N, C-alpha and C positions, 0 to 999 in steps of 0.2 A: 368241509367236503365229506368227511367221515360221518359227521352228525346227520347231515342231510340224507345220506344213503340209509342210515339206520331208521330215521323217521319214515322214509318212503316204504321200507320193508314192513314196519309196524302198521302203517295205514293200510297196506295191501292185505295183510293178515286179518285185520278187523273187518274189512269189507267182505272178504270171503266168508268169515264167520257169520256176519249178518245175513248174507244171501242164503247160506245153508240153513239157518234157523228160521227165517221168514217163510220159506217154501213149505206148505202143509200138504200132505197126501190124502186123498179121499178114502183110500183103502189100505189094508195092511200090505197088499202086494205092491202098491205104489211106494209105501214106506220102505219096503225091502229094496225096491228098485232105486229109490233115492239114496238109501244107505249104501247100496252097492256102487252107485255112480260117483259118490264123493268120498274121498279119504281125508282123514284129519291132517291138517297142515300145521307143522311146527314152525318156530322162528329160525330162519336161516340167516346167520350173520353175514354181512357183505365182506368181500375180500379186502385185505388191508392195502391201502394205496402205496405205491412206491415213492418214497421220499428222495428227491434228487437235490443235491447242493445247489444253491443259487449262485455259486461262484461263476463269474464270467471274466474272461481275459480282457485286459484293457486294450482299447483300440488306440494304437499309436503307430508312428511312422515305422515302416519296415515290417509290420505285422502281416501274416504270421512269420515267425522265425523258428529256428530249430528249438529254441527254449520254450516258446509259447504257442507252438503249433496246436490246432484244435485236437488232433489225435492224441497228442501228449497231455493236453489239458483233460480230456475225457478219461485217459488212463489214470491221471492223478486223482480225479474225483472218485473213480471207482475203487482205487486201492488206498487212497489217502497218502500215498508216498509223494513227497515233494511239495505238498501244499502247505506245510508248516515250516517256519523258520526255526533252525536249531538254536538253542540257547547255550550259554557258556557252561560246559560240563565241569563237574567237580568229582573228585575221587574221595570216597568215604572209607574210613577205616575205624575199627573199634579200638578205643583206648584201653590200656590195661586196667585202669581204675573204673571203667564204665564210661558211658557217654560216647559221643561220636565226634571225631575230629575230621575236619575237611581240609583238602589241599587242592589248590587250583592246578589246572593242567600246566605242563611246562611251556606250552606255546604262549601263555599269557604272562609267565614269570620272567621271560627274557626281556632284555632291554630292546627298545625300538631300534631298528637298523638305521644307519646313516644314509641319507639320500642326497643326491646332488644332480641337478638338471634332469630329473626324472629317472635317474639310475640309483642303484643300491650298492652299498659298499660290502664287499665279501673278502674272505681269505681263501686263497687257493690251497687245497689239500693235496692235489696232484698237478703235474704239469699237463696243460692242455694246449696243443698248438694253436697259434693265432689268438689266444686268450691270455695266458699267463703261466708263470713258473710256480712250482710248489713253494708256498710260503709268501707269495706276493699278496699285497692288499690292494685291490683294484675296485673300480666302479664298473658295473655291467647293467644291462637292462634286466628288469624283472623276468621277462620272457626267457632270456638266455639262462638265467639262474634257475628258474623253476623247471624248464623243459629239458635242459641239458646237464647243468652242473649238479643241481641238488638231487635229481633222480639217480645219477650215477655216483653220488657221494664224493664228488671231486672238489667241492667248495662248500663253505658255510657262511652264514651271516656273521658279521662282527660288529660289535657295538662301539660307541665312541670311547667308552672307558677302556675297553680292550686295546683299542688303537693307541690311546695315550700311554698305557702300560708298556706296549711293545716299543713305542718310540723312546720311552725312558730307558728300557733295557738296551735298545740299540745304541743310544747315546753313550751309555756306560761301556758297552763293548767297543765302540769307536775310540773312546778315550783310552781304554786299555791297549788297543792295537797301536795307537799313537805313541804311547809310552814304550811299548815293546820295540817299535820301529826306531825310535830315538836311541834306545839302548843298543840295538844292533849296529846302528851307524857309528856309535861311539866305539864299539869293539873294532870295527874296520879302521877307524881313524887311529886308534892306539896301535894296531898292527902295522900301519904305514909309518908311524913315527919310529917304531922299532927297527924298520928296514927302509931307510930313506933312499930315494932314487933321484939322480940328477937329470932333469929334463926341462924343456921349455914350457911345459904345461903346468897347470895349477895343481896337479896331482903330485903329492910329496913323496910317496913311497910305495913299496910292494906289500900288498895285503894277502896275496894268494900265489902259491907256486904249484906248478903241475909238471910232471915228468912223463914223456911219451917217447915211444920208439920213432926214430926218424931215419931218413936216408942220408946219403953222403952230402946232398945239397940242402939239407935241413927240412925236407918235406916230411910231414908227419904221415904215419901209417894209420889211416882212418879219420884223422882230424879230431877237433874238439868242438862239440855242439854247445849251444846255450844251456841245455839241460845238464850236460856234464859240468859246466861251470857252476850252476846253481847247486848241484849235488856236492861239489868240492867245497863250496862256501859253507853248506850245512855241516860237513864233516870238520872243517877247520874251526868254525864258530858254532859249536853245538848248542850253546845257550842263547843263540840269536833266534829271532822270529822269522821263519822262512815259509810259513804257511799262508795261504790266501791267494786269491786270484790276482791281486794287485802286486804281489811280490814276483818280480820277473826281471830278466836281463833286458835293458832298454837300448844299450849302445855298445858296440865293439869297434875300436879303431886301432890302427897301428900307431907307432910313435911319430909318424909324419902327419897324423891327424886324418888319414884316409879311412873311410868306413870299410870294414871287412864284409865281403859279400855274404849275405844270408847269416851273418854273425857266426860263421863256421870257420874256425882257425885251422889253417892247413900247413903253417910253417912254424919253426922255432922262433923265439924272440919274446919281446915284451909288448904288451897290449894295454891300451887304455879302456877300462871297463866302467860302465855305469849301470847300476842296479836300482830298481824302484823297490822300496821297502814298505810301501803302502802309506795311506793317509798323508800324501804330499811330502814324503820323506824320501830323498834319493842320496845314494852314496857313490862316489867315484874312487877308483883304486887302480893299481897296476897289477896285471896278471903276467907272471914270468913263466914261459914255457921253455923247458930245457930237455935235453936228450937223456934217456936212461943210461 
C-alpha cells in the first residue's frame, strides 16, 4: 500500500515536469507569463498509514462477555494491556562472586494443595462462624477460600506433608495425655486404698474430703458445685493431669445411688463421684463433705 502511493506521487511529478518543459512561448512576455504561472513542484511523501493489529476475538457461545467485549478488545489493541499472557516470573539477584542467581517465586515453590470432590484443604488461622475454628484443617470451595478467607488472612493452604506432620504430632500428644490420665487415676486409687469406705457400691474408699459451713439440719451454706470439686481435686493431687476439655465431673450421686440435681451438693454426707480424665479414662471415688 505504501509503495503504491509513493509510485503514484512520482508519476504525477514526472507528468507535471513534462508538461512544463514541452510548452514553448513565442515571445519573452509569454515566457515570463508561463514562468509566473507555474511554480516548481518538489516531492511530497505520502502520509504513513495507520497499522492496526489483526487481532479478532473468537466467536463463541455467550460472546460478547465482560472479558471479551468489543470495547474491551479495542482498548487492549490500542494500549497493549491484556493481550499477552504473563509468563512465570523470576527474581534476579547478584552473587557476591559475580554472575546472576535466579530464584523462582514463592507461589511456585509451595507444594500443591490437597483437593477432594472439587474442594481444597486449608488450615484455619482464625475462628470463622459456620466455617471452622482456629487450627482446624478442613475442606472448602476455592471460591470461599479466595474471596473470603485468603483476603482476610483467616486461613491458608496446607499441603499433604504438613497434614501428615500435624497428625504425627497430634498422635504423640494423645499418647502423652493418655499416660497422664492413667497416672492421675492411679493417684485417686491409691488415696481410696488409704481411706477405705464400707458401702454396697464398687467404690472402695474416700479420695477427697471437703469441709463446709452447714446449718443444724446439715444444709450447706452455698453448696458445692462441680467446679469446686474439680478445683479441690487439683489441690489434693497437684501432680495429676487436670487440664483439657475432656477432664470434667461426669456424675454425682448420693450413697443410695440417686443422682444429685445439677451435680450441686446441698447437704453434708458422702457422695459417689465419677470424673473423666480424658482419652477414655474415668475414675470413681467417694467425696466426704463434713461440717467445719
